C-alpha positions as CSV (number, residue, x, y, z in Angstrom):
1,X,140.5,117.9,67.2
2,X,143.1,120.5,67.3
3,X,142.7,123.5,65.4
4,X,145.5,122.7,62.5
5,X,143.7,119.5,62.0
6,X,140.5,121.1,61.6
7,X,142.0,123.5,59.1
8,X,143.2,120.5,56.7
9,X,139.8,118.7,57.2
10,X,138.4,121.7,55.5
11,X,141.0,121.8,53.1
12,X,140.4,118.0,52.2
13,X,136.9,119.2,52.0
14,X,137.7,121.4,49.3
15,X,139.8,119.0,47.0
16,X,137.2,116.1,47.1
17,X,133.6,115.5,48.3
18,X,133.4,112.0,49.4
19,X,132.9,112.0,52.9
20,X,133.8,108.4,53.5
21,X,137.1,109.0,52.8
22,X,137.7,112.5,54.5
23,X,136.6,111.1,57.7
24,X,138.4,107.9,57.7
25,X,141.6,110.2,57.0
26,X,141.2,112.2,59.3
27,X,140.2,109.4,62.4
28,X,143.2,107.9,61.4
29,X,145.0,111.1,61.1
30,X,143.7,111.8,65.3
31,X,145.2,108.7,66.0
32,X,148.2,109.0,64.9
33,X,148.4,112.6,66.3
34,X,147.2,111.7,69.6
35,X,149.8,108.8,69.7
36,X,152.8,111.0,68.4
37,X,153.4,108.3,65.7
38,X,156.4,109.5,64.4
39,X,157.6,107.6,61.0
40,X,154.6,105.4,61.7
41,X,154.0,105.4,57.9
42,X,153.5,101.5,57.4
43,X,151.1,101.0,60.1
44,X,149.1,104.4,59.4
45,X,149.0,103.5,55.4
46,X,147.4,99.7,56.6
47,X,145.2,101.5,58.6
48,X,143.8,103.8,55.9
49,X,144.2,100.5,53.5
50,X,141.9,98.5,55.6
51,X,139.6,100.8,56.4
52,X,138.6,102.4,52.9
53,X,138.4,98.6,51.6
54,X,135.5,98.0,54.8
55,X,133.8,100.7,53.4
56,X,134.0,99.7,49.8
57,X,136.4,102.0,49.0
58,X,139.1,100.4,46.9
59,X,142.6,101.5,47.6
60,X,146.3,99.7,47.0
61,X,148.7,99.8,49.9
62,X,151.6,100.8,48.6
63,X,155.2,100.5,49.8
64,X,158.4,102.2,48.1
65,X,160.2,105.3,48.1
66,X,159.6,109.2,48.2
67,X,161.8,111.5,46.8
68,X,161.9,115.4,47.8
69,X,163.0,118.2,44.9
70,X,166.2,118.3,46.5
71,X,166.9,114.1,46.1
72,X,166.4,113.2,49.4
73,X,165.3,110.1,49.2
74,X,163.3,107.5,51.8
75,X,161.5,104.3,52.5
76,X,157.9,105.1,53.0
77,X,154.0,103.3,52.5
78,X,150.8,105.2,51.3
79,X,147.9,104.5,49.9
80,X,146.5,105.8,46.4
81,X,142.9,105.3,45.0
82,X,142.6,105.7,41.7
83,X,146.5,106.5,41.1
84,X,145.9,109.5,43.7
85,X,148.5,109.7,46.7
86,X,147.0,109.7,50.3
87,X,149.4,109.8,52.6
88,X,148.7,110.8,56.2
89,X,151.9,109.5,58.1
90,X,154.4,112.1,55.9
91,X,153.4,114.7,58.4
92,X,155.1,113.2,61.1
93,X,158.1,111.3,59.6
94,X,161.6,112.0,60.0
95,X,161.5,114.3,57.2
96,X,158.1,115.7,57.8
97,X,155.9,117.7,55.0
98,X,152.6,117.8,55.1
99,X,149.9,115.8,55.1
100,X,148.9,114.4,51.1
101,X,145.5,113.9,50.4
102,X,144.5,113.0,46.4
103,X,147.8,114.3,45.7
104,X,147.4,117.6,47.2
105,X,149.5,118.7,49.8
106,X,147.0,119.8,52.8
107,X,148.4,122.8,53.7
108,X,149.2,124.5,50.6
109,X,146.1,123.3,48.6
110,X,148.6,122.4,45.7
111,X,150.4,119.5,44.4
112,X,152.7,117.9,46.4
113,X,156.6,118.4,45.9
114,X,157.1,114.5,46.8
115,X,157.1,112.2,44.2
116,X,156.2,108.9,45.0
117,X,157.6,105.5,44.1
118,X,161.2,106.9,43.3
119,X,163.9,104.2,42.7
120,X,166.8,104.2,44.3
121,X,169.8,102.2,45.3
122,X,169.5,102.5,48.8
123,X,168.7,99.6,51.1
124,X,165.3,99.1,52.8
125,X,165.0,100.5,56.2
126,X,164.0,97.7,58.7
127,X,160.3,98.6,59.0
128,X,160.2,98.6,55.1
129,X,161.8,95.3,55.4
130,X,159.2,93.6,57.7
131,X,156.5,95.3,56.3
132,X,157.5,93.5,52.8
133,X,159.0,90.1,54.3
134,X,156.5,89.1,57.1
135,X,152.9,87.7,56.6
136,X,150.7,90.3,56.7
137,X,148.9,89.1,59.6
138,X,152.0,88.5,61.4
139,X,153.3,92.0,60.8
140,X,149.3,93.2,62.2
141,X,150.2,91.0,65.3
142,X,153.5,92.9,65.9
143,X,152.4,95.9,66.1
144,X,154.5,97.6,68.9
145,X,151.6,100.2,70.5
146,X,148.7,98.2,71.1
147,X,149.2,95.1,73.2
148,X,147.3,93.2,71.1
149,X,148.4,94.3,67.6
150,X,146.8,97.0,64.7
151,X,144.2,94.6,64.2
152,X,142.5,96.4,67.5
153,X,143.5,99.8,66.7
154,X,141.1,98.6,63.1
155,X,138.6,97.5,65.0
156,X,139.0,100.8,68.0
157,X,139.0,102.9,65.0
158,X,136.4,101.3,62.8
159,X,133.5,101.4,65.6
160,X,134.5,105.4,65.9
161,X,133.6,105.4,62.1
162,X,130.6,103.3,62.6
163,X,131.9,99.8,61.5
164,X,131.4,96.7,63.1
165,X,134.3,95.0,63.0
166,X,134.7,91.2,63.2
167,X,138.2,90.4,64.4
168,X,138.4,86.9,63.4
169,X,137.2,87.6,60.0
170,X,138.7,90.8,59.3
171,X,142.0,88.5,59.8
172,X,141.1,86.1,57.4
173,X,139.7,88.3,54.8
174,X,143.2,90.5,54.7
175,X,145.5,87.2,55.4
176,X,146.8,87.2,51.9
177,X,147.3,91.2,51.6
178,X,150.9,92.0,49.7
179,X,151.9,95.3,50.1
180,X,152.3,97.1,46.0
181,X,156.0,97.8,45.8
182,X,155.8,101.3,43.9
């Protein structure tokens, strides 16, 4: 793991002591960084949502808009746990910002400057439209960065976390998943 990720992980440990959340967050962060997945908020947030829930951490998969203090807004996906934002993918978004862990910017270790759940009049981009309109399983199967879809990434990262993921069972379990429009 690179030095920056190690530093961010140390900062996360200062914010919150839940080892399951921290290990899962950074397993996905490492995957995103290794694959250089820019603008991949929908799949990265989906991975976090599923892998946390598989470890009995109740979370919500959110889709909506985020906005910077200057008014720049964009379509985005993130995960919430008890109302707190967890956003790995913002680190490699088109308008990059440090990753957010429990609502905290992991570089500055203060509240993120982003506002999540912002409502504007802009039309959803293609990625957001697909994430909102395709069935969850069809969307997962169509993930372009793995020949067998995002489910296989769930399985691989789950194995790295010590989870035994049965692809048939997990597809059935999450088939009716809806993203919460925030």
